[in-house]
C-alpha positions in Angstrom: 107.7 89.4 118.4 111.2 90.5 119.3 111.8 93.8 121.0 114.0 96.1 118.8 115.6 97.7 122.0 116.6 94.7 124.2 115.8 91.8 121.8 113.5 90.0 124.3 110.9 87.8 122.8 107.4 89.1 123.5 103.8 88.2 122.7 101.2 90.7 121.4 101.7 93.1 124.4 102.0 96.8 123.7 105.1 97.0 125.9 108.2 94.9 126.2 108.1 92.5 129.1 111.8 93.2 129.9 112.6 96.8 129.1 109.1 98.2 128.8 109.7 99.7 125.4 106.6 100.7 123.4 105.8 98.0 120.9 102.5 99.4 119.7 103.8 100.1 116.2 105.1 96.5 115.9 101.8 95.1 117.1 99.9 97.1 114.5 102.4 96.1 111.8 101.9 92.4 112.7 98.1 92.8 112.7 98.2 94.4 109.3 100.5 91.7 108.0 98.3 88.9 109.4 95.3 90.6 107.7 97.1 90.7 104.3 98.0 87.0 104.7 94.3 86.2 105.4 93.3 88.2 102.3 95.8 86.2 100.3 94.3 82.9 101.6 90.8 84.1 100.7 91.9 85.2 97.2 93.6 81.8 96.7 90.5 80.0 97.8 88.5 81.8 95.2 91.2 81.0 92.5 92.3 84.6 92.0 96.0 84.4 91.5 96.5 88.2 90.8 94.8 89.2 94.1 96.7 86.4 96.0 99.9 87.9 94.7 98.9 91.5 95.7 98.1 90.5 99.2 101.0 88.2 99.7 103.4 90.9 98.4 101.9 93.4 100.9 102.5 90.9 103.7 106.0 90.1 102.4 107.0 93.8 102.3 106.0 94.1 106.0 108.0 91.0 107.0 109.3 88.3 104.8 109.0 84.8 106.2 107.9 81.3 105.2 104.2 82.2 105.2 104.6 85.1 102.9 106.9 83.1 100.6 104.3 80.3 100.5 101.5 82.6 99.5 103.7 84.2 96.9 104.3 80.6 95.5 100.6 79.8 95.5 99.8 83.2 93.8 102.4 82.4 91.2 100.8 79.0 90.5 97.3 80.4 90.3 98.5 83.2 88.0 100.4 80.6 85.9 103.7 82.2 86.6 105.6 79.0 87.2 109.1 80.6 87.4 107.9 82.9 90.2 106.1 80.0 92.0 109.3 77.8 91.8 111.5 80.7 93.0 109.2 81.4 96.0 108.9 77.7 96.8 112.7 77.4 96.9 112.8 80.2 99.5 110.4 78.1 101.6 112.4 74.9 101.1 115.7 76.3 102.3 116.5 75.8 105.9 116.0 78.8 108.1 119.2 80.4 109.5 
């Protein structure tokens, strides 16, 4: 996780290793996001496309990345929304900047 103050890369610590900024809120946000992605995975495993989309969208709103795009694509497939699934898959397929 990148410190918003000095831009140093950090682990899951509550304070930045370089500038000692408080990262507690970011750590909490990442834990919440990771939980939402886990819920999306569980919903997909049970074949529930609507729930997969709900949880993937929650994670995506917190921080969009390849993982959230992938679960949105899976949710789209399970919900038989193929246009959504393709659009999300294309986001995953594009090279990262």
